[in-house]
Structure formats: structure tokens, C-alpha cells
Backbone bond lengths (Angstrom), bond angles and torsions (degrees), N, CA, C in turn:
res aa  C-N    CA-C-N  psi(-1)  N-CA   C-N-CA  omega(-1)  CA-C   N-CA-C  phi
1 M - - - 1.493 - - 1.586 106.90 -
2 L 1.346 119.83 -27.81 1.427 119.32 -175.38 1.579 108.38 -66.07
3 G 1.234 118.58 -25.65 1.409 117.15 177.13 1.512 117.84 -65.40
4 L 1.372 118.17 -30.00 1.417 119.93 -178.35 1.497 111.45 -59.51
5 W 1.387 120.22 -37.70 1.364 122.97 177.22 1.469 116.63 -96.45
6 G 1.389 113.83 -38.52 1.461 122.86 -176.61 1.533 109.28 -61.74
7 Q 1.292 121.72 -26.92 1.422 121.14 179.92 1.479 114.78 -69.70
8 R 1.313 114.33 -10.07 1.495 117.44 177.95 1.508 113.66 -76.07
9 L 1.336 117.20 -5.97 1.405 118.29 -176.89 1.570 111.68 -112.69
10 P 1.375 115.07 65.74 1.462 117.37 178.81 1.475 110.42 -77.27
11 A 1.298 121.55 172.76 1.457 122.25 -179.56 1.529 113.26 -54.54
12 A 1.363 116.75 -29.44 1.481 120.25 -176.25 1.499 108.87 -62.19
13 W 1.359 123.34 -34.17 1.431 122.49 -177.05 1.567 106.03 -69.87
14 V 1.347 117.35 -39.01 1.430 119.15 178.65 1.559 112.21 -61.36
15 L 1.397 114.65 -37.70 1.372 120.04 176.81 1.541 115.94 -61.61
16 L 1.295 113.30 -31.76 1.465 118.85 178.92 1.571 110.63 -59.72
17 L 1.352 113.62 -26.84 1.498 115.61 -175.24 1.506 109.62 -77.57
18 L 1.365 120.53 -23.77 1.408 124.07 -167.97 1.584 112.76 -55.99
19 P 1.330 118.58 -44.11 1.433 118.03 -179.37 1.512 111.72 -60.98
20 F 1.326 118.32 -23.87 1.504 121.84 -173.88 1.503 110.07 -92.36
21 L 1.317 121.35 -17.41 1.436 123.05 -176.50 1.514 114.24 -62.56
22 P 1.337 118.81 -37.11 1.489 117.25 175.95 1.537 111.70 -61.23
23 L 1.315 118.81 -28.90 1.484 121.40 -179.95 1.476 105.74 -75.91
24 L 1.283 120.90 -41.74 1.412 124.47 -168.62 1.558 111.02 -79.36
25 L 1.383 116.78 -34.86 1.420 123.65 -174.95 1.463 114.27 -101.29
26 L 1.368 116.73 29.83 1.485 117.92 -179.84 1.497 110.07 -64.81
27 A 1.317 114.63 139.14 1.453 119.59 175.82 1.507 111.40 -71.84
28 V 1.258 117.73 150.94 1.507 122.64 176.50 1.462 104.37 -79.53
29 P 1.431 116.08 157.70 1.416 121.45 -173.86 1.595 113.20 -56.51
30 A 1.337 115.54 151.80 1.438 122.97 176.39 1.508 109.31 -49.69
31 P 1.334 125.04 151.19 1.458 120.92 -2.38 1.446 119.09 -89.39
32 H 1.326 117.01 22.08 1.459 123.21 -179.81 1.586 112.41 -105.96
33 R 1.309 113.35 37.02 1.446 119.50 -170.58 1.558 112.05 -69.65
34 A 1.308 114.60 -19.05 1.441 116.25 -177.81 1.462 114.21 -86.62
35 S 1.424 115.22 -0.60 1.419 119.46 179.43 1.511 111.71 -96.47
36 Y 1.307 118.67 129.23 1.384 123.59 179.31 1.550 110.50 -115.31
37 K 1.346 114.15 150.53 1.508 115.07 178.32 1.498 113.08 -69.38
38 P 1.306 118.04 139.88 1.515 120.38 -178.52 1.556 109.71 -59.94
39 V 1.256 113.42 150.53 1.458 123.77 175.75 1.520 111.01 -108.17
40 I 1.248 121.29 132.70 1.470 124.86 174.90 1.546 107.34 -120.77
41 V 1.383 113.63 128.78 1.513 119.46 -177.48 1.493 105.42 -116.70
42 V 1.336 111.58 135.00 1.464 121.36 176.74 1.550 111.85 -119.68
43 H 1.294 118.42 122.15 1.483 120.46 -171.85 1.501 109.90 -85.38
44 G 1.353 115.06 174.74 1.426 121.25 -174.84 1.502 114.93 -103.75
45 L 1.312 115.89 -162.44 1.432 121.61 -178.64 1.524 114.20 -64.26
46 F 1.302 116.73 127.28 1.539 127.27 179.00 1.558 112.09 69.64
47 D 1.351 115.12 8.91 1.492 120.07 -177.96 1.498 108.24 -93.58
48 S 1.335 114.80 -176.55 1.446 124.99 173.53 1.473 112.16 -151.50
49 S 1.330 120.64 -177.84 1.438 119.78 179.19 1.483 110.73 -68.01
50 Y 1.334 119.50 -20.87 1.486 120.97 -174.40 1.557 108.79 -67.41
51 S 1.330 117.61 -27.05 1.335 121.63 -173.89 1.559 113.29 -65.87
52 F 1.360 111.01 -16.70 1.555 116.74 -176.03 1.512 110.28 -109.97
53 R 1.301 120.32 22.12 1.407 125.12 -176.89 1.526 110.43 -61.88
54 H 1.416 117.41 -41.16 1.419 119.85 179.97 1.513 113.89 -67.10
55 L 1.334 118.33 -34.16 1.448 121.29 178.89 1.527 108.42 -72.29
56 L 1.295 118.40 -39.33 1.442 123.71 175.63 1.564 112.21 -56.35
57 E 1.402 114.17 -47.21 1.378 119.53 177.79 1.513 114.10 -60.65
58 Y 1.335 113.94 -42.50 1.483 121.15 -177.09 1.469 111.28 -61.25
59 I 1.364 116.29 -46.47 1.452 120.88 -179.85 1.482 110.50 -64.45
60 N 1.281 119.83 -43.75 1.401 125.36 -179.36 1.548 113.71 -60.28
61 E 1.401 112.84 -36.85 1.464 121.80 177.29 1.519 115.31 -72.26
62 T 1.333 112.91 -40.14 1.491 115.91 -169.49 1.588 110.58 -97.41
63 H 1.318 119.30 -19.24 1.398 127.34 178.38 1.531 109.19 -133.42
64 P 1.272 119.93 70.70 1.499 123.47 -177.46 1.461 109.57 -55.64
65 G 1.245 117.81 139.18 1.483 119.96 178.77 1.537 116.17 95.19
66 T 1.303 116.16 -14.62 1.426 120.03 177.63 1.518 111.33 -65.15
67 V 1.291 118.74 127.85 1.422 120.32 173.38 1.550 111.73 -82.67
68 V 1.329 116.41 111.38 1.414 122.06 -178.61 1.479 108.95 -111.46
69 T 1.357 120.45 123.37 1.445 124.18 175.25 1.556 110.60 -117.59
70 V 1.351 114.15 114.37 1.453 121.46 175.40 1.595 104.52 -93.00
71 L 1.270 115.61 104.09 1.555 114.91 -173.47 1.552 110.34 -66.31
72 D 1.279 112.55 131.93 1.460 119.47 -177.84 1.542 107.55 -106.89
73 L 1.331 112.50 74.65 1.439 120.36 179.85 1.552 109.33 -134.66
74 F 1.292 115.41 148.77 1.455 122.96 176.98 1.482 110.56 50.36
75 D 1.311 115.78 54.06 1.496 121.83 -176.06 1.538 105.17 -82.27
76 G 1.367 113.23 159.44 1.457 120.50 173.83 1.517 115.50 50.11
77 R 1.277 119.10 -129.74 1.444 123.09 -177.42 1.574 111.61 -65.71
78 E 1.329 116.76 -22.13 1.488 117.21 178.37 1.540 113.11 -67.31
79 S 1.336 110.91 -14.68 1.525 116.31 176.86 1.522 111.78 -72.67
80 L 1.312 117.00 -4.67 1.467 120.04 173.04 1.466 114.06 -84.51
81 R 1.364 117.28 -7.46 1.446 123.52 177.64 1.570 108.02 -53.54
82 P 1.347 118.72 149.73 1.405 119.51 174.13 1.524 113.01 -52.43
83 L 1.406 112.72 143.97 1.475 114.35 -170.07 1.529 113.14 -67.90
84 W 1.446 117.73 -33.17 1.409 113.91 179.27 1.517 111.95 -65.23
85 E 1.292 118.32 -31.73 1.412 119.71 173.37 1.550 114.99 -62.87
86 Q 1.357 116.97 -39.92 1.385 122.15 172.53 1.490 113.04 -66.94
87 V 1.271 117.78 -41.84 1.514 118.32 176.43 1.499 110.03 -56.05
88 Q 1.330 121.82 -41.26 1.429 122.03 178.81 1.479 111.42 -66.57
89 G 1.337 121.34 -43.23 1.432 123.96 174.23 1.539 113.01 -56.43
90 F 1.266 116.17 -52.17 1.468 121.56 179.39 1.508 113.50 -63.92
91 R 1.276 117.07 -33.68 1.406 122.97 174.20 1.507 110.85 -61.48
92 E 1.265 119.97 -49.58 1.423 123.31 176.21 1.564 112.07 -54.01
93 A 1.332 112.57 -34.57 1.509 118.31 -172.95 1.470 108.66 -79.87
94 V 1.339 120.07 -34.61 1.520 122.54 -173.96 1.532 113.13 -82.07
95 V 1.415 115.38 -29.28 1.442 116.98 -178.27 1.470 115.21 -50.37
96 P 1.298 118.76 -52.22 1.543 118.91 -177.70 1.501 112.54 -64.25
97 I 1.388 115.30 -29.87 1.448 118.57 179.98 1.513 109.23 -66.66
98 M 1.356 114.94 -49.36 1.441 121.22 177.76 1.567 112.95 -60.42
99 A 1.265 114.85 -39.72 1.466 118.48 179.53 1.551 113.58 -60.08
100 K 1.346 119.25 -24.47 1.404 124.68 -179.15 1.493 108.82 -97.26
101 A 1.288 121.75 3.68 1.446 123.82 179.25 1.527 111.59 -127.10
102 P 1.334 120.10 80.24 1.422 119.87 -176.29 1.567 113.34 -68.25
103 Q 1.301 116.19 -16.73 1.520 118.74 178.42 1.525 109.52 -85.29
104 G 1.319 120.22 -3.19 1.481 122.96 -177.54 1.435 113.03 102.46
105 V 1.371 112.77 172.96 1.500 124.05 -176.09 1.548 109.41 -135.76
106 H 1.257 117.36 165.10 1.366 124.58 175.31 1.547 109.27 -115.98
107 L 1.348 116.29 140.35 1.487 124.63 178.90 1.540 108.97 -109.76
108 I 1.301 118.60 125.89 1.493 123.98 169.73 1.552 103.76 -117.61
109 C 1.291 114.30 115.67 1.508 119.29 -174.28 1.515 111.49 -127.86
110 Y 1.232 116.23 127.56 1.508 122.95 -172.55 1.480 112.49 -105.72
111 S 1.343 117.33 130.42 1.446 124.20 171.08 1.524 110.49 53.91
112 Q 1.356 116.87 -125.84 1.418 120.41 179.74 1.529 112.40 -53.45
113 G 1.331 116.52 -31.58 1.444 121.50 173.68 1.431 119.03 -56.60
114 G 1.422 113.87 -26.66 1.455 117.74 178.96 1.520 112.04 -69.14
115 L 1.334 115.19 -32.09 1.515 119.10 176.43 1.516 108.23 -71.32
116 V 1.317 118.80 -40.30 1.397 119.75 176.87 1.504 112.93 -59.24
117 C 1.316 115.17 -42.12 1.497 119.71 -177.33 1.557 106.94 -70.86
118 R 1.245 120.44 -37.75 1.504 119.85 -179.23 1.475 109.90 -68.79
119 A 1.357 120.25 -32.53 1.428 118.95 174.72 1.569 111.93 -71.87
120 L 1.337 113.68 -35.00 1.440 117.96 174.22 1.543 113.92 -57.59
121 L 1.390 114.30 -43.63 1.450 120.18 179.98 1.543 109.29 -65.93
122 S 1.321 115.95 -25.30 1.513 118.63 -179.06 1.565 109.64 -81.58
123 V 1.279 119.38 -45.32 1.469 119.38 -172.98 1.500 115.52 -86.49
124 M 1.356 119.08 -13.20 1.390 120.29 -176.07 1.577 108.08 -96.00
125 D 1.305 112.76 110.17 1.580 114.25 -177.79 1.439 112.44 -81.18
126 D 1.349 118.78 -6.53 1.545 119.29 179.74 1.497 111.55 -123.13
127 H 1.293 118.85 24.57 1.453 120.42 -178.62 1.594 106.66 -72.20
128 N 1.351 112.11 152.70 1.490 117.02 175.30 1.488 111.02 -126.21
129 V 1.325 117.50 46.75 1.465 123.22 177.33 1.547 111.97 -73.14
130 D 1.301 117.36 117.26 1.435 121.95 -175.54 1.536 105.01 -84.63
131 S 1.333 117.95 -47.10 1.496 120.74 -175.66 1.573 108.95 -130.55
132 F 1.285 114.08 137.15 1.498 120.91 177.13 1.514 106.40 -124.85
133 I 1.357 114.60 114.16 1.464 123.13 172.69 1.521 110.37 -99.40
134 S 1.356 117.52 117.43 1.430 121.67 174.93 1.516 109.13 -101.51
135 L 1.369 114.73 105.95 1.467 117.75 -173.37 1.577 108.61 -97.20
136 S 1.278 117.58 110.28 1.508 122.57 174.18 1.588 109.67 51.38
137 S 1.270 111.30 58.17 1.556 115.65 -178.11 1.600 106.74 -115.40
138 P 1.356 113.70 142.16 1.444 119.86 -177.91 1.557 110.45 -79.90
139 Q 1.327 118.08 69.85 1.448 121.78 -168.89 1.433 111.11 -66.47
140 M 1.391 121.85 -25.62 1.421 120.98 175.89 1.534 111.92 -112.00
141 G 1.340 113.61 17.27 1.481 120.99 168.15 1.551 107.74 104.92
142 Q 1.368 112.50 179.73 1.415 123.73 -174.62 1.522 113.25 -127.22
143 Y 1.301 116.84 131.63 1.450 119.16 178.56 1.596 107.02 -144.99
144 G 1.302 119.74 83.13 1.440 124.79 -179.66 1.470 112.93 -167.43
145 D 1.259 113.42 150.85 1.521 121.87 176.52 1.518 108.52 -78.26
146 T 1.231 121.46 120.68 1.470 124.83 -178.20 1.545 108.49 -136.47
147 D 1.308 120.19 164.91 1.384 125.53 178.39 1.561 113.70 -55.47
148 Y 1.247 116.82 -44.42 1.425 118.03 178.87 1.471 115.43 -65.79
149 L 1.271 117.53 -32.88 1.490 123.46 176.66 1.594 106.81 -66.64
150 K 1.258 115.25 -47.29 1.454 120.25 -175.84 1.562 109.11 -63.46
151 W 1.370 115.72 -35.87 1.462 118.64 178.12 1.503 111.30 -69.09
152 L 1.363 117.65 -39.54 1.477 122.13 -176.55 1.514 111.77 -76.50
153 F 1.419 115.96 -43.01 1.433 122.88 -172.78 1.514 106.92 -127.83
154 P 1.406 118.06 73.76 1.472 117.48 -173.46 1.462 116.08 -64.30
155 T 1.310 118.85 -19.66 1.488 120.74 -176.87 1.470 114.42 -101.57
156 S 1.361 115.63 9.37 1.461 122.40 -178.75 1.503 109.31 -118.87
157 M 1.343 113.60 152.63 1.419 126.13 170.94 1.491 109.29 -119.34
158 R 1.359 118.81 169.41 1.388 121.44 179.90 1.553 113.55 -55.37
159 S 1.351 115.30 -34.62 1.418 120.26 -174.27 1.551 111.65 -65.91
160 N 1.353 114.04 -30.27 1.579 112.94 -178.66 1.500 112.57 -120.02
161 L 1.308 116.61 11.28 1.506 118.66 -179.95 1.525 111.80 -64.74
162 Y 1.358 114.36 -24.79 1.450 117.77 -177.53 1.553 110.65 -59.52
163 R 1.366 117.05 -29.63 1.488 116.66 176.01 1.453 117.19 -60.77
164 I 1.408 112.99 -24.68 1.488 117.81 176.61 1.564 107.69 -91.44
165 C 1.318 115.32 -53.45 1.479 119.66 -172.25 1.491 112.53 -62.84
166 Y 1.317 120.64 -35.17 1.419 120.84 -176.35 1.525 113.71 -93.84
167 S 1.329 113.70 31.06 1.488 123.34 173.30 1.516 107.34 -113.61
168 P 1.342 119.48 160.44 1.461 124.23 177.13 1.510 109.50 -55.55
169 W 1.415 115.87 -40.27 1.444 121.02 -174.96 1.617 105.30 -67.93
170 G 1.287 117.05 -44.62 1.426 116.37 -176.06 1.517 117.50 -65.88
171 Q 1.345 114.58 -26.69 1.419 122.11 -178.30 1.554 110.92 -74.35
172 E 1.362 114.93 -3.23 1.403 117.70 174.27 1.548 113.93 -85.17
173 F 1.384 115.68 0.47 1.379 120.79 175.44 1.499 109.60 -108.90
174 S 1.297 121.16 140.21 1.458 123.08 -173.38 1.504 110.15 -63.07
175 I 1.359 120.06 -39.81 1.448 120.10 -174.88 1.444 111.36 -64.43
176 C 1.383 117.32 -29.91 1.468 121.92 179.25 1.555 109.84 -71.54
177 N 1.244 117.40 -23.57 1.428 124.64 -175.65 1.607 105.71 -65.60
178 Y 1.280 116.71 -29.88 1.467 118.52 -177.24 1.601 113.93 -121.91
179 W 1.411 110.22 16.45 1.534 115.19 177.28 1.493 104.71 -73.65
180 H 1.266 117.49 129.30 1.469 123.92 -171.88 1.559 107.00 -131.56
181 D 1.361 113.62 99.00 1.472 116.42 -175.17 1.590 106.30 -96.63
182 P 1.348 117.42 111.09 1.494 116.72 -174.82 1.546 112.33 -68.19
183 H 1.356 118.25 -10.17 1.385 118.34 -179.04 1.475 114.89 -94.30
184 H 1.378 114.73 -1.32 1.511 122.20 -179.42 1.515 105.67 -137.33
185 D 1.325 116.58 61.24 1.519 119.29 -174.11 1.483 111.39 -68.81
186 D 1.318 121.06 -37.85 1.410 124.11 179.26 1.548 111.48 -64.43
187 L 1.327 116.80 -42.88 1.507 118.51 175.09 1.596 112.57 -65.45
188 Y 1.303 117.38 -35.46 1.409 121.16 174.54 1.460 114.63 -65.10
189 L 1.377 119.87 -44.41 1.392 123.10 178.39 1.548 113.74 -62.95
190 N 1.310 112.09 -39.62 1.466 120.36 -177.39 1.591 112.24 -77.09
191 A 1.307 115.06 -35.23 1.481 116.33 -174.89 1.519 118.59 -100.51
192 S 1.257 115.40 -22.81 1.412 117.35 -179.19 1.515 114.83 -66.61
193 S 1.361 115.49 114.24 1.461 119.75 -176.57 1.568 115.31 -86.64
194 F 1.391 110.15 -1.46 1.533 112.32 -174.95 1.586 109.76 -131.84
195 L 1.369 113.84 -66.38 1.414 117.02 -167.10 1.592 108.97 -63.54
196 A 1.300 119.40 -45.32 1.497 122.53 -178.76 1.485 110.72 -58.08
197 L 1.388 116.03 -29.72 1.477 118.18 -179.23 1.446 113.68 -82.06
198 I 1.314 118.60 -43.27 1.492 118.29 178.80 1.457 115.06 -71.46
199 N 1.426 114.32 -24.55 1.443 119.99 175.19 1.484 113.20 -75.31
200 G 1.361 116.73 -15.26 1.429 119.59 -174.22 1.435 113.48 74.46
201 E 1.313 117.57 23.40 1.518 121.51 -179.89 1.447 112.60 -86.88
202 R 1.357 121.26 -14.99 1.350 127.23 174.24 1.521 111.42 -127.02
203 D 1.297 117.64 132.01 1.485 121.32 -178.94 1.549 109.07 -65.27
204 H 1.375 111.09 140.39 1.473 115.41 174.58 1.569 109.01 -157.10
205 P 1.234 121.47 157.86 1.472 123.62 -168.80 1.508 113.27 -60.51
206 N 1.339 117.33 -24.16 1.533 118.85 -174.80 1.516 111.71 -96.36
207 A 1.359 117.02 6.52 1.444 120.75 -176.55 1.543 114.38 -49.30
208 T 1.318 112.52 -52.01 1.470 118.47 -174.90 1.497 113.11 -65.59
209 V 1.392 117.62 -41.92 1.392 122.64 -179.61 1.604 109.91 -67.73
210 W 1.286 113.39 -41.70 1.537 115.64 178.25 1.557 111.99 -62.56
211 R 1.311 113.08 -39.31 1.495 115.14 175.08 1.470 112.21 -61.29
212 K 1.292 118.90 -45.18 1.466 123.72 179.73 1.566 108.54 -61.19
213 N 1.302 117.15 -44.25 1.460 120.73 -178.57 1.535 111.42 -62.69
214 F 1.299 113.29 -46.25 1.507 116.93 178.70 1.478 113.74 -58.27
215 L 1.288 118.73 -34.53 1.418 122.15 -174.78 1.562 112.09 -75.54
216 R 1.284 119.02 2.21 1.468 123.95 177.75 1.479 109.61 -79.13
217 V 1.388 116.70 -16.76 1.474 115.16 -173.51 1.598 105.84 -75.81
218 G 1.342 113.40 149.77 1.467 120.30 -177.28 1.512 113.60 -86.97
219 H 1.312 113.98 -51.92 1.518 117.57 -176.99 1.566 105.24 -128.72
220 L 1.365 110.02 146.48 1.482 118.57 177.22 1.454 108.00 -131.74
221 V 1.369 117.34 128.39 1.507 124.24 -177.88 1.523 105.75 -128.31
222 L 1.364 113.49 126.94 1.453 119.61 178.34 1.509 108.38 -114.18
223 I 1.280 117.56 126.20 1.502 120.99 176.20 1.533 111.52 -123.84
224 G 1.283 113.59 137.26 1.453 121.42 177.79 1.530 109.94 -171.72
225 G 1.363 115.44 -179.26 1.454 118.88 -179.90 1.408 116.46 -175.05
226 P 1.363 121.41 165.49 1.466 123.89 -176.21 1.548 114.79 -69.88
227 D 1.364 114.26 -11.81 1.528 115.24 177.70 1.528 110.09 -100.36
228 D 1.263 116.15 20.57 1.414 122.79 176.53 1.562 114.80 -48.64
229 G 1.367 112.49 -55.84 1.401 122.38 175.16 1.503 115.31 87.49
230 V 1.328 117.75 -9.01 1.508 119.55 179.48 1.423 110.72 -131.62
231 I 1.295 120.49 -55.29 1.460 124.17 -179.03 1.566 107.54 -60.53
232 T 1.404 114.66 120.51 1.451 118.10 -179.88 1.509 110.80 -130.55
233 P 1.358 117.80 121.13 1.415 128.68 -3.28 1.534 108.66 -75.21
234 W 1.350 113.61 153.56 1.448 113.73 -173.22 1.588 108.31 -66.96
235 Q 1.297 118.70 -19.76 1.488 118.82 -179.56 1.509 111.55 -69.73
236 S 1.412 117.47 -8.74 1.373 117.66 171.67 1.492 116.74 -54.46
237 S 1.398 115.31 -27.24 1.391 121.16 177.48 1.480 113.72 -64.04
238 F 1.415 117.49 -17.76 1.438 122.90 175.36 1.472 112.57 -115.77
239 F 1.392 115.55 25.20 1.423 121.68 176.95 1.549 110.27 68.37
240 G 1.301 116.69 24.38 1.440 118.86 167.72 1.504 110.84 -96.51
241 F 1.348 117.46 154.64 1.471 119.06 -178.09 1.511 113.28 -160.28
242 Y 1.344 116.06 165.80 1.477 118.49 178.16 1.536 111.19 -67.41
243 D 1.314 112.53 148.76 1.441 121.51 160.81 1.539 109.71 -88.90
244 A 1.304 120.13 -173.35 1.424 123.24 -177.24 1.571 114.80 -64.52
245 N 1.425 111.85 -18.30 1.414 117.25 178.00 1.521 112.76 -97.24
246 E 1.306 117.14 8.58 1.463 126.79 -174.87 1.488 113.47 58.97
247 T 1.407 116.37 34.73 1.378 123.69 168.01 1.538 105.62 -96.50
248 V 1.323 114.49 131.94 1.441 121.19 -176.15 1.537 109.87 -71.01
249 L 1.323 119.31 125.18 1.462 122.34 168.03 1.519 107.38 -99.30
250 E 1.360 114.61 121.61 1.427 118.08 175.19 1.485 114.87 -65.41
251 M 1.299 121.09 163.42 1.400 131.02 -176.97 1.553 107.38 -46.66
252 E 1.261 118.36 -46.99 1.463 124.27 -179.22 1.440 116.45 -61.59
253 E 1.328 116.37 -24.39 1.402 123.48 178.51 1.477 117.90 -94.45
254 Q 1.316 113.08 1.30 1.528 116.88 -173.98 1.604 109.58 -82.48
255 L 1.346 117.25 -33.49 1.513 120.33 -173.27 1.521 106.77 -63.61
256 P 1.372 125.75 -50.58 1.449 120.48 -176.15 1.608 113.38 -60.08
257 A 1.406 111.10 -29.36 1.414 115.31 -177.41 1.529 116.44 -68.08
258 R 1.418 114.31 -25.76 1.424 119.44 -179.84 1.527 108.31 -131.90
259 P 1.309 116.41 74.23 1.482 118.47 -176.97 1.510 115.82 -66.80
260 T 1.281 120.00 -19.45 1.345 119.14 -174.53 1.647 111.84 -94.79
261 H 1.272 114.20 -2.44 1.464 122.13 -175.73 1.498 113.87 -107.16
262 Q 1.289 118.53 150.68 1.469 123.49 173.45 1.592 106.52 -82.06
263 S 1.265 114.37 91.06 1.443 118.01 -175.37 1.547 111.22 -82.26
264 E 1.322 110.88 157.34 1.473 117.62 -177.20 1.552 110.49 -63.82
265 L 1.252 115.42 -24.60 1.533 118.01 178.40 1.551 106.54 -61.87
266 L 1.331 114.46 -50.33 1.464 120.77 -179.42 1.538 110.29 -56.13
267 L 1.426 113.78 -42.77 1.426 116.22 -176.99 1.528 109.58 -63.76
268 L 1.348 117.18 -42.12 1.431 121.90 179.68 1.535 112.69 -56.87
269 R 1.319 113.01 -42.69 1.478 119.15 -179.11 1.503 109.48 -67.09
270 L 1.394 117.48 -36.12 1.420 117.51 179.77 1.501 113.05 -75.56
271 V 1.252 117.88 -24.18 1.489 123.68 171.51 1.475 107.47 -57.13
272 C 1.342 115.66 -44.96 1.488 120.89 -178.57 1.449 113.08 -71.64
273 L 1.381 119.29 -37.14 1.397 120.59 -170.22 1.433 116.51 -96.99
274 K 1.365 119.35 -16.62 1.519 123.55 -175.99 1.467 109.36 -131.01
275 P 1.296 118.82 87.37 1.476 122.33 175.97 1.559 112.94 -82.09
276 P 1.351 119.37 94.15 1.457 118.08 -168.92 1.517 111.21 -73.07
277 R 1.363 121.29 -18.14 1.439 119.04 -178.19 1.443 112.68 -108.84
278 R 1.365 118.50 13.76 1.476 122.05 178.61 1.494 111.06 -124.57
279 K 1.293 116.30 135.98 1.491 125.06 -175.94 1.522 109.45 -83.08
280 E 1.359 118.66 -34.90 1.465 118.96 -174.95 1.533 110.84 -72.51
281 K 1.319 112.14 161.62 1.491 117.68 175.69 1.465 112.99 -65.70
282 P 1.329 120.16 128.50 1.382 123.01 -178.07 1.528 115.19 -69.46
283 A 1.287 117.87 147.09 1.472 124.32 171.88 1.564 107.80 -127.73
284 C 1.270 114.13 109.29 1.510 120.12 -169.24 1.487 106.78 -89.72
285 R 1.336 113.52 132.67 1.502 115.65 170.95 1.556 108.07 -132.95
286 V 1.280 115.09 124.51 1.459 120.70 175.85 1.527 106.26 -122.36
287 Q 1.333 111.06 120.77 1.451 118.22 -176.93 1.539 113.69 -130.11
288 R 1.303 113.33 145.90 1.537 118.81 175.58 1.529 102.84 -114.27
289 Q 1.351 111.60 130.97 1.475 117.50 174.75 1.511 110.87 -114.44
290 R 1.282 117.48 130.86 1.473 120.97 177.95 1.461 110.42 -120.41
291 E 1.266 113.10 94.85 1.552 119.74 178.36 1.536 104.91 -106.62
292 S 1.308 116.49 -170.40 1.385 121.95 179.48 1.502 115.91 -63.81
293 W 1.338 113.34 -25.54 1.446 118.70 -177.94 1.460 112.02 -87.87
294 G 1.356 121.02 -3.20 1.473 126.23 -176.80 1.443 114.13 108.88
295 P 1.414 115.84 -177.56 1.397 118.54 -173.03 1.546 112.57 -82.20
296 G 1.304 110.56 163.43 1.496 116.96 169.53 1.554 109.67 -144.08
297 L 1.246 117.39 157.64 1.526 117.83 -178.07 1.507 102.81 -137.75
298 S 1.302 114.84 134.20 1.505 121.72 176.44 1.537 105.54 -122.73
299 C 1.292 118.72 142.84 1.420 119.66 173.01 1.540 102.49 -136.67
300 G 1.276 119.94 125.17 1.396 118.01 -175.39 1.548 113.95 -154.02
301 L 1.268 118.38 168.91 1.483 122.46 179.78 1.555 106.73 -108.70
302 S 1.295 116.09 131.14 1.480 114.77 177.67 1.530 107.50 -135.58
């Protein structure tokens, strides 16, 4: 079963990160130029730390001395555990790494791991994440028939999977925590114990604190593309998603659609405009890149 999802991480996906590594692995000012910020990597569904061995090797070769930790938690079928349970486990793992890095750390989070990391950024009021790379992650949810869904729920299709995922039993599976059926929006908002909360689509007592915590991040990089093959729609990697007619609304179109909610589009804009951990005046840059591998978006402070 590991191959159904693990095959999504060919060497090509690792190569997509290379243009961003100079940004993430900048040396601190002299005389400490040889010191690089630690890198923390979080894997995706059905993956393990072994999937990122090539990325680890590349960073070690090009930036010797960089401390890279590929977290070896919730591997394989354990990655189906509820996402809040995983968030707690990964939180316990990253706290000591952050404590040893007063200059900050970088997060590289793949697929489902991108949702785990975004939740971490929300619930940790003392995180020091300088850069967060979300690599092919279903940030606005998943709505598509894929091999792993057919394996887990062989009698269900995307049109009726909501009957399982929007039940208390279904929410015990990680993939149901971000299953987003655009035809049953009310059920999604009421039943989603994870995605609707971190997206700010449903009010909850921690919303203001989570928003403040998320804004501590310095740089945000989103990577995805039409050749993804699993994330559906692939624009979910950029906070785009289907409307009720299954027309994809890009990230920029999400805010007017939900005027009463703290949308991720607004959060992204605030990351650019309000750097809580930096004293210098921010200079926001938002760019879309369309190469042969698909688009990318980076939003950062410089």
C-alpha cells in the first residue's frame, strides 16, 4: 500500500525545492556565516523519513553543517491516525529542535504533512518558524477518486464518501479530516474536526490565538501543479477549490465567497503585511511561477 502514495515523491518533486533552498538556507550575518538554520521535514500520507533521503543528501552536500531532521513519526499506515493526534506528536518532536535554534527553523512539509505543519503553526504560540514550504499539500481539502481512497473505501466513490467522512467514525481517519465535498458544504462545516477549524471556516474559541500564532511565520512557499495526480483539485495546493458547480475558485476568489470567515487568503496577505517577529519595514513579494512542472507561489518578507 505504501507505493500508492509513496510513488508521488519522485526525484522531480525534490528538484522543485532546489530554487527555494537558497532562500531558506541563507547564512546568518558574519562572523557566523557558516551557521545555517535547521531544517525540519514532515512526510505525507503512507510515507516515511526514507522518502526524503535524496533531499537530505542534497542539503548536506550543498550546505554542509545544516542540521536536517526528517521526522520519523506516523509512518506508513500510522499516517492514517487522526490529524490532531499527529499534530500533538509532531509538536513534541519539534519543540526541542526549535529550542536549540534561537535564530529560527525552516519547515518543509509534503502532502498531508503540509496540513500537519499548518496546524502546528496555528497551535504553537512560541514557534520560531522562519520559512514554511508546503509541497503539494491539499490546503483547501481533497475531493477526488484516487487509488488510496479506493483501497481504503472500496465501496465508495467521491460522490458518496461524505457519508463516511462526515461521521464521528470517519473523522478517525486522517484523510477524512480534510475531505472537502463541495456539494455538502453544511455537512463539511459541521462535521470537519480539522480542516474547517484551521481554515477558519467555523468559529471556535481559539481562532484569534491561532491566527496570531500563524502570523509568526516569516516566509511561506506553496508548491503544486496540474501533474500532481493525487491532490484534487490540484489548485488546493494554493488554497483554490471547487465551488458547488465544481468550478475551481482560485485563492484570490475565496475571500469574497466567505466574508464572515477568516480565510487563508487573508492570512497570506497578513503574513506579507504584518511581520510580528521582524523590526525592519516589510517588503512583500507574491509571485506565481509557471514552468513546465506547474505553478508555484511564494509569499515572503524581505
